[in-house]
C-alpha positions in Angstrom: -18.3 3.5 -19.7 -16.3 5.9 -17.7 -15.0 9.1 -19.3 -11.4 10.1 -18.5 -10.3 13.7 -18.4 -6.7 13.2 -17.4 -4.7 13.5 -20.6 -2.5 10.4 -20.7 -0.6 10.5 -24.0 0.4 14.1 -24.1 1.4 14.3 -20.4 3.6 11.2 -20.7 5.3 12.6 -23.7 6.0 15.9 -22.0 7.7 14.2 -19.1 9.7 12.2 -21.5 10.9 15.4 -23.1 12.0 17.1 -19.9 13.7 14.2 -18.1 17.2 13.7 -16.5 18.6 10.5 -15.2 19.7 11.6 -11.7 20.7 14.7 -9.8 24.0 14.9 -11.7 22.5 14.3 -15.1 21.6 17.9 -15.9 20.7 18.2 -19.6 17.0 17.8 -20.4 16.4 15.8 -23.5 14.1 18.3 -25.1 11.4 17.0 -27.5 9.6 20.3 -26.9 12.0 23.2 -26.6 12.1 25.0 -23.3 11.9 28.5 -24.9 8.8 27.6 -26.9 6.8 25.8 -24.3 6.0 27.9 -21.2 3.4 30.3 -22.6 -0.1 29.5 -21.4 -1.9 28.1 -18.5 -2.7 25.1 -20.7 1.0 24.5 -21.1 1.3 24.3 -17.3 -1.7 22.0 -17.0 -0.5 19.6 -19.6 3.0 19.4 -18.0 1.5 18.8 -14.6 -0.7 16.0 -15.8 2.3 13.9 -16.5 2.9 13.4 -12.8 -0.3 11.5 -12.3 1.8 8.4 -13.1 3.1 8.6 -9.6 -0.3 7.7 -8.2 0.0 4.1 -9.4 1.8 1.6 -7.2 5.4 2.5 -6.6 5.6 5.2 -9.2 8.0 5.6 -12.0 10.7 3.2 -13.2 14.2 4.3 -14.1 13.2 4.7 -17.8 10.4 7.1 -16.8 7.7 4.5 -17.6 4.9 3.5 -15.4 5.5 0.2 -13.7 2.0 -1.1 -13.3 3.3 -4.6 -12.3 4.4 -3.0 -9.0 0.8 -3.0 -8.0 1.0 -6.7 -7.6 3.8 -6.4 -5.1 2.0 -4.4 -2.5 2.9 -5.4 1.0 5.5 -7.9 -0.2 7.9 -6.7 2.5 5.8 -7.3 5.6 4.6 -9.9 8.0 1.4 -10.4 5.9 2.5 -11.4 2.4 5.2 -13.9 1.5 7.1 -14.0 -1.8 8.9 -16.9 -3.5 12.4 -16.2 -2.2 13.5 -14.7 1.1 13.3 -10.9 1.1 16.9 -9.8 1.3 16.0 -6.7 3.3 14.0 -8.5 6.0 16.6 -11.2 6.3 19.4 -8.6 6.6 21.1 -9.7 3.4 20.9 -6.5 1.5 23.9 -5.4 -0.5 24.6 -1.7 -0.9 23.7 -0.8 -4.5 26.4 0.6 -6.6 24.4 3.0 -8.8 21.8 5.6 -8.2 18.6 4.5 -9.9 14.9 3.8 -9.3 15.6 0.5 -7.6 18.2 2.0 -5.2 15.6 4.7 -4.3 18.3 7.4 -4.6 16.5 8.6 -7.7 16.0 12.3 -8.5 14.5 12.4 -11.9 11.1 13.1 -10.6 12.2 15.9 -8.2 14.1 17.6 -11.0 11.1 17.4 -13.3 8.9 19.0 -10.7 11.4 21.7 -9.9 11.8 22.3 -13.7 8.2 23.5 -13.6 8.8 25.5 -10.5 11.5 27.6 -12.0 9.6 28.3 -15.2 5.9 28.6 -14.5 6.1 32.3 -13.8 6.9 32.9 -17.5 3.2 32.5 -18.1 1.3 35.8 -18.1 -1.7 34.9 -16.0 -3.3 35.7 -12.6 -2.5 33.9 -9.4 -5.9 32.3 -9.3 -5.2 30.8 -12.8 -1.7 29.6 -12.1 -1.6 28.5 -8.5 -4.0 25.6 -8.8 -1.5 24.1 -11.3 1.4 24.9 -9.0 -0.6 23.2 -6.2 -0.5 19.9 -8.3 3.3 20.2 -8.7 3.9 20.9 -5.0 1.6 18.0 -4.1 3.7 15.6 -6.1 6.9 17.1 -4.8 5.7 16.4 -1.3 4.5 12.9 -2.4 8.0 12.1 -3.7 9.9 13.6 -0.7 7.8 11.8 1.8 9.0 8.5 0.3 12.6 9.8 0.4 12.6 10.7 4.0 11.0 7.4 5.0 13.7 5.7 3.0 16.8 7.6 3.8 16.0 9.9 6.7 18.0 13.1 5.9 18.0 14.0 2.2 19.0 17.1 0.2 16.1 19.4 -0.3 15.9 21.1 -3.8 13.6 23.8 -4.9 15.1 24.3 -8.4 16.4 22.1 -11.2 20.1 22.2 -10.9 22.7 23.0 -13.6 26.4 22.3 -13.8 27.0 25.7 -12.3 25.3 24.7 -9.1 28.3 22.9 -7.6 27.5 23.8 -4.0 23.9 22.5 -4.3 24.8 19.4 -6.3 27.3 18.1 -3.7 25.9 19.6 -0.5 25.3 17.6 2.6 21.9 16.2 3.3 19.3 18.4 4.9 17.8 17.4 8.2 14.7 15.2 8.0 12.6 17.6 10.1 13.5 20.4 7.8 12.4 18.4 4.8 9.3 17.3 6.7 8.5 21.0 7.2 8.8 21.6 3.5 6.5 18.7 2.7 3.9 20.1 5.1 4.3 23.6 3.4 3.8 22.1 0.0 0.7 20.2 1.0 -0.8 23.1 2.9 -0.3 25.1 -0.3 -2.1 22.3 -2.2 -5.0 22.3 0.2 -5.3 26.1 -0.2 -5.2 26.2 -4.0 -6.5 22.9 -5.3 -10.2 22.8 -6.3 -12.9 21.2 -4.2 -13.7 17.7 -5.3 -16.9 18.7 -7.0 -15.0 21.1 -9.2 -12.1 18.8 -10.0 -11.7 16.8 -13.2 -12.2 13.1 -13.0 -9.1 11.5 -11.4 -7.5 14.9 -10.7 -6.2 16.1 -7.4 -8.5 18.2 -5.1 -8.4 19.6 -1.6 -9.6 16.4 0.2 -6.9 14.4 -1.6 -4.2 16.8 -0.2 -5.8 16.7 3.2 -5.8 12.9 3.2 -2.2 12.7 2.2 -1.1 15.3 4.7 -3.0 13.4 7.4 -1.1 10.3 6.4 2.2 12.1 6.6 1.4 13.6 10.0 0.2 10.2 11.5 3.4 8.6 10.2 5.8 11.0 11.8 3.6 11.6 14.8 3.8 7.9 15.7 7.4 7.5 14.4 8.6 10.2 16.8 6.7 8.8 19.7 7.9 5.2 19.3 11.4 6.0 18.3 11.8 8.6 21.1 12.4 11.6 18.8 11.6 14.9 20.6 12.4 17.4 17.8 10.0 19.9 16.3 7.4 19.4 15.0 6.6 17.2 18.0 4.8 13.9 18.0 1.9 15.6 19.8 1.7 18.4 17.3 1.8 16.0 14.3 -0.8 13.7 15.8 -3.2 16.6 16.5 -2.7 17.8 12.9 -3.5 14.3 11.6 -6.7 14.1 13.6 -7.8 17.6 12.6 -7.2 17.0 8.9 -9.0 13.6 9.0 -12.0 15.2 10.8 -12.2 17.8 8.2 -12.6 15.1 5.5 -15.1 13.2 7.7 -17.2 16.4 8.3 -17.4 17.2 4.6 -20.2 14.7 4.2 -18.9 13.7 0.8 -17.6 10.2 1.7 -18.9 7.1 3.3 -18.1 3.4 3.8 -19.9 1.7 0.9 -21.9 -1.5 1.5 -23.3 -1.6 -2.0 -24.3 -4.2 -4.5 -21.9 -6.3 -6.6 -22.9 -4.4 -9.7 -19.9 -3.4 -11.7 -17.6 -5.8 -9.8 -18.3 -9.0 -11.8 -18.8 -10.7 -8.4 -21.9 -12.4 -7.3 -21.8 -13.5 -3.6 -22.9 -16.8 -2.2 -25.9 -16.8 0.0 -25.0 -15.4 3.4 -21.6 -14.5 2.2 -21.8 -11.0 0.8 -18.8 -9.4 -0.8 -19.5 -5.8 0.4 -15.8 -5.3 1.2 -14.0 -7.1 -1.6 -16.2 -5.8 -4.3 -14.9 -2.3 -3.8 -11.5 -3.3 -5.3 -12.7 -4.8 -8.6 -14.6 -1.9 -10.0 -14.3 -0.6 -13.5 -15.2 2.9 -12.3 -14.4 4.2 -8.8 -14.9 7.9 -9.6 -18.5 7.9 -8.3 -17.9 5.5 -5.4 -18.4 7.4 -2.1 -15.6 5.5 -0.4 -13.2 6.9 -3.0 -11.5 10.1 -2.1 -9.2 9.9 -5.1 -9.0 7.2 -7.8 -6.2 6.4 -10.2 -8.2 6.0 -13.4 -7.5 3.4 -16.0 -9.0 3.0 -19.4 -9.1 0.1 -21.8 -6.5 0.4 -24.6 -5.1 3.5 -23.1 -3.7 2.8 -19.6 -4.1 -0.7 -18.1 -2.6 -2.9 -15.4 -2.2 -6.5 -14.3 -3.8 -6.3 -10.8 -7.0 -8.1 -11.4 -5.2 -11.3 -12.5 -3.1 -12.4 -9.6 -2.8 -11.7 -5.9 0.7 -12.9 -5.3 2.5 -15.8 -3.8 0.9 -16.3 -0.4 -0.2 -14.9 2.9 1.3 -15.9 6.3 -0.1 -17.9 9.1 0.4 -15.0 11.4 -1.8 -12.8 9.1 -4.5 -15.5 9.0 -4.6 -15.7 12.8 -5.0 -11.9 13.1 -8.7 -12.0 12.0 -11.2 -11.8 14.9 -14.1 -14.1 15.3 -17.6 -12.9 14.5 -18.2 -12.3 18.2 -15.5 -9.6 18.1 -13.0 -11.6 20.1 -9.5 -12.9 19.1 -9.2 -16.5 18.3 -7.4 -17.2 21.6 -10.3 -15.8 23.5 -13.3 -16.9 21.5 -15.4 -20.0 21.9 -16.5 -19.6 18.3 -13.0 -20.4 16.9 -13.1 -24.0 15.4 -9.4 -24.4 15.1 -7.3 -24.9 12.0 -7.5 -28.6 11.3 -8.8 -27.6 7.9 -9.1 -24.2 6.2 -12.9 -24.4 6.3 -12.6 -24.8 10.1 -10.1 -21.9 10.3 -12.4 -19.5 8.4 -15.6 -20.5 10.1 -17.2 -17.8 12.3 -14.4 -15.3 11.5 -14.4 -11.6 10.4 -16.0 -11.8 6.9 -13.1 -9.8 5.5 -11.1 -13.0 5.9 -12.9 -14.9 3.1 -12.8 -11.8 1.0 -9.0 -11.5 1.3 -8.0 -15.2 1.5 -9.1 -17.9 -1.0 -11.7 -20.2 0.4 -14.7 -22.2 -0.7 -16.6 -18.9 -1.0 -14.4 -17.4 -3.7 -12.8 -16.8 -6.1 -15.2 -18.4 -8.5 -15.0 -17.8 -12.2 -17.7 -16.0 -14.1 -17.8 -17.6 -17.5 -18.7 -15.7 -20.7 -22.2 -17.0 -20.5 -22.6 -15.6 -17.0 -22.5 -18.9 -15.1 -20.3 -19.4 -12.1 -17.7 -22.1 -11.5 -16.1 -22.1 -8.1 -12.3 -22.4 -8.1 -12.5 -24.1 -11.5 -9.0 -23.0 -12.6 -7.2 -24.7 -9.7 -5.3 -27.7 -11.0 -4.1 -29.5 -7.9 -7.5 -30.4 -6.5 -8.9 -33.9 -6.5 -11.5 -34.8 -9.0 -14.5 -32.6 -8.7 -17.3 -31.9 -11.1 -18.6 -28.5 -10.2 -22.0 -27.6 -11.5 -22.4 -24.4 -13.5 -25.7 -23.7 -11.9 -25.4 -20.7 -9.5 -25.6 -21.8 -5.9 -24.9 -25.4 -6.5 -21.2 -25.3 -7.1 -18.9 -27.8 -5.5 -15.9 -26.4 -3.8 -12.4 -27.8 -4.3 -9.5 -27.3 -2.0 -7.7 -23.9 -2.3 -4.9 -24.3 -4.8 -1.4 -24.9 -3.7 0.0 -24.3 -7.2 -1.2 -20.7 -7.0 0.1 -20.0 -3.6 3.1 -21.2 -1.7 1.5 -20.9 1.7 -2.0 -22.3 1.3 -3.4 -18.8 2.0 -4.0 -17.4 -1.5 -4.5 -13.6 -1.6 -7.7 -12.8 -3.5 -8.3 -9.2 -2.6 -8.0 -7.1 -5.8 -8.5 -10.3 -7.8 -11.5 -10.3 -10.2 -13.9 -13.2 -10.6 -14.3 -12.3 -14.3 -12.9 -14.9 -16.7 -11.8 -12.1 -19.0 -10.0 -10.3 -16.2 -8.3 -13.5 -15.0 -7.0 -14.1 -18.5 -5.9 -10.5 -18.9 -2.2 -9.7 -19.1 -1.7 -6.1 -18.3 -5.0 -5.2 -19.9 -7.2 -4.6 -16.9 -8.9 -1.2 -16.7 -10.2 -1.5 -13.2 -9.7 1.7 -11.3 -7.3 1.9 -8.2 -7.9 3.6 -4.9 -5.2 6.2 -4.3 -7.0 7.5 -1.2 -9.8 5.6 0.4 -12.2 6.9 3.1 -11.4 3.9 5.3 -7.9 5.2 5.7 -9.2 8.5 6.9 -11.3 6.8 9.6 -8.3 4.7 10.7 -6.1 7.7 10.8 -8.6 9.6 13.0 -9.1 6.6 15.3 -5.4 6.0 15.8 -4.4 9.6 16.2 -7.2 10.2 18.8 -6.1 7.0 20.7 -2.5 8.1 20.7 -3.6 11.5 22.0 -5.6 9.9 24.8 -8.9 11.2 23.3 -10.5 8.1 21.8 -14.1 8.0 23.1 -16.8 5.6 22.2 -18.2 8.2 19.9 -14.8 8.3 18.1 -14.9 4.5 17.6 -18.5 4.6 16.4 -17.8 7.0 13.7 -14.6 5.3 12.6 -13.7 1.6 13.4 -17.4 0.6 13.9 -18.4 2.0 10.5 -15.8 -0.4 9.0 -17.2 -3.3 11.1 -20.8 -2.4 10.2 -20.0 -3.0 6.5 -19.1 -6.6 7.2 -21.6 -7.1 10.1 -18.9 -7.5 12.8 -19.5 -6.7 16.5 -18.5 -3.2 17.5 -15.3 -2.3 19.2 -15.6 -0.6 22.6 -13.2 1.6 24.5 -12.5 -1.3 26.9 -11.9 -4.4 24.7 -10.8 -7.7 26.1 -7.0 -8.1 25.9 -5.9 -10.8 23.4 -4.7 -13.9 25.3 -2.2 -14.6 22.6 -1.1 -11.2 21.3 1.5 -10.5 18.7 4.7 -9.1 20.2 5.4 -5.4 19.3 8.5 -5.4 21.5 6.7 -3.2 24.0 3.3 -2.9 25.7 0.3 -1.0 24.4 -3.3 -0.7 25.6 -5.9 -3.2 24.5 -7.7 -0.4 22.7 -4.7 0.7 20.6 -3.9 -3.0 20.0 -7.3 -3.5 18.4 -7.1 -0.2 16.4 -3.8 -1.4 14.9 -5.4 -4.8 14.2 -8.3 -3.2 12.4 -5.8 -1.2 10.3 -3.9 -4.4 9.4 -7.1 -6.1 8.3 -8.9 -3.3 6.5 -5.9 -2.0 4.6 -4.3 -5.4 3.8 -2.5 -5.7 0.5 -2.8 -1.9 -0.1 0.9 -1.2 0.6 0.7 0.2 4.2 2.0 -2.6 6.4 5.8 -2.2 6.2 5.5 1.5 6.8 3.2 0.9 9.8 5.7 -1.5 11.4 8.6 0.9 10.9 6.8 3.9 12.3 5.6 1.9 15.3 9.1 0.7 15.9 7.6 -2.7 15.9 10.2 -4.7 14.0 9.9 -7.4 16.7 6.9 -8.6 14.7 9.3 -10.0 12.1 10.8 -12.4 14.6 7.5 -14.4 14.9 8.1 -17.7 13.0 4.5 -17.7 11.9 5.3 -14.7 9.7 7.0 -17.1 7.3 4.9 -20.2 7.8 1.9 -21.1 5.8 -1.3 -23.1 6.7 -1.4 -26.0 9.1 -1.2 -29.4 7.4 -3.2 -32.2 8.9 -4.4 -35.6 7.6 -7.7 -33.9 6.7 -5.9 -31.2 4.7 -3.8 -33.8 2.8 -7.0 -35.7 1.9 -8.1 -32.7 -0.1 -5.1 -32.8 -2.5 -3.5 -35.1 -4.9 -0.6 -37.1 -3.2 2.2 -35.3 -5.0 1.3 -32.1 -3.2 2.7 -33.4 0.1 4.7 -36.5 -1.1 7.7 -37.1 -3.3 10.2 -34.7 -5.0 7.6 -32.0 -5.6 6.1 -32.0 -2.1 5.7 -28.9 -0.1 8.3 -28.3 2.6 6.7 -29.0 6.0 8.0 -28.3 9.5 6.9 -29.0 13.1 6.3 -25.9 15.2 4.8 -26.0 18.7 3.6 -29.6 18.1 1.8 -28.8 14.8 2.8 -29.2 11.2 2.9 -26.2 8.8 3.9 -25.4 5.3 7.4 -23.9 5.6 8.7 -21.1 3.4 12.4 -20.5 2.9 13.7 -24.0 3.8 17.2 -22.6 4.2 16.1 -20.4 7.1 15.6 -21.5 10.7 12.5 -20.6 12.7 14.7 -18.5 14.9 16.3 -16.8 12.0 18.9 -14.2 13.1 18.4 -12.1 10.0 14.8 -11.4 11.0 15.9 -9.8 14.3 16.3 -6.1 14.5 18.6 -4.2 16.9 17.6 -1.1 18.7 19.4 1.1 16.2 19.3 -1.3 13.2 20.9 -0.1 10.0 17.7 -1.1 8.1 15.9 1.8 9.6 17.1 3.6 6.5 18.4 2.5 3.0 22.1 2.9 2.2 23.2 5.6 -0.3 24.6 4.0 -3.4 28.4 3.7 -3.4 28.8 5.7 -6.6 27.2 8.7 -4.9 29.5 8.4 -1.9 32.5 8.2 -4.3 31.3 11.2 -6.3 30.9 13.2 -3.1 34.4 12.3 -2.0 35.8 14.2 -5.0 33.8 17.3 -4.0 34.4 17.6 -0.3 32.8 14.4 1.1 29.7 16.2 2.4 27.4 13.3 1.5 27.7 10.8 4.4 26.5 7.2 4.4 23.7 6.1 6.6 24.7 4.6 10.0 25.7 0.9 9.8 26.2 0.9 6.1 29.7 2.5 6.1 
């Protein structure tokens, strides 16, 4: 059983005591008085621990609570994962929110709580070496929050103190330039790298130098590529940011502390079929990630203390486009490979493919259910299959068709989903740990940054992309890969090498919350125009034979559509395959969120310095 050292109850209570609703709600609701609290380094440490809530999913809800269900919504706004109803943002149907709150993203509680610390911590009579490691935690989380804000809104007001009613000029000031805020984010993270402990000296689940390096590398890669593909020439330049991303990633790589794990299924409640190991998937269903060498930083959970819903369900469905993105085992795209057997059935489609495919998408190989007696039943919980009688003897299970009640598209996401019956039955009670920073991301950052800099050698690929491929026994990537004969359309041309590095990132980090940000930073919204991003599996007579008639016939039948001479499951029946809402203009307003109307109105009464984002006026 894992031992947690991050104090959960006390830290959550402290944040509840020092919370304000938004930047204009200025009176802390004190459960612990301000004057009595800031006395010792322990006071500082306990206050800082409350911010570890931000490392889960999408962070804090408007009531200050941890929204663990948000973990199940990772990558819902992308070309990978499809939800039950059309995403209003992707279909350009978003309505400007009226109020500033968590859902509108114009939410400042967290920043104020962080700055509340920054204006008070010096009351503690202690040395710099005692205090600064705690300040480093606060500054990390301030950078963490502000990074999300500049991705969301572009220019935002930068605050370094908790505001009061006397701070009229600050309260109603114009937004600061995004590059200015980016510089402040970098400053905060560099301070964190300097003062946080080494990983070996950090408490379980606590921040350390390599966590800060990883996050700063992520920030620099994001804006290094954003500036390149959006033609932004301001300082820091794209080149400078990409070089910094590569340098930081290499520092983590050279530490020797981390590796890509190809371990046993011990602790994952998963037992692989013969010749179908789960060396990739089993990393995401671990009770304890704190000793896993692939884990740079884990968000720790503990039964009856802090739990989540992640191991129970993987979401509505994955897209046809995502399914087609997996290479064949020979390392070639499906359009190029003689190993591709076509998609007349799901079994055909998944044959001879990158093994990560069957570890991300439901198939005959998993998920199976591990009963309380330890026996396995394959797909035993799927209720729309024909009559099967699977054996409970390991290795002799009969496979049923992937369930279409559990997924709208036929491609059911199973990454992060446990095979344990108890976990499948769990409702917000799973204590599996969550990767905050995973070593695979560092390798992908380094490979992409070096490629963008024109410095990607075979040696770079061998210590990055090919380590990921070695885990799943995939053929190595070379510096001169064969160009995909049926490439996805980025809206511009890139080299075959960069194309394959981006593909690797899409596959390896699938359903971990990266895809939308990747598309935006690459200025690759053209990807959303592909009809296969909102189509499901191909439906043939062989597929229909696997299911009961009502799945494809009658009032409850799945919506089907013809596309390029083939029949597919169709999502969003009210939308055309050439949907105008999925098309992005060169300066599309969706590059940034709108500011809530209430904030624009409030600003109007104080000089109108806060301006709406372009296109939302």
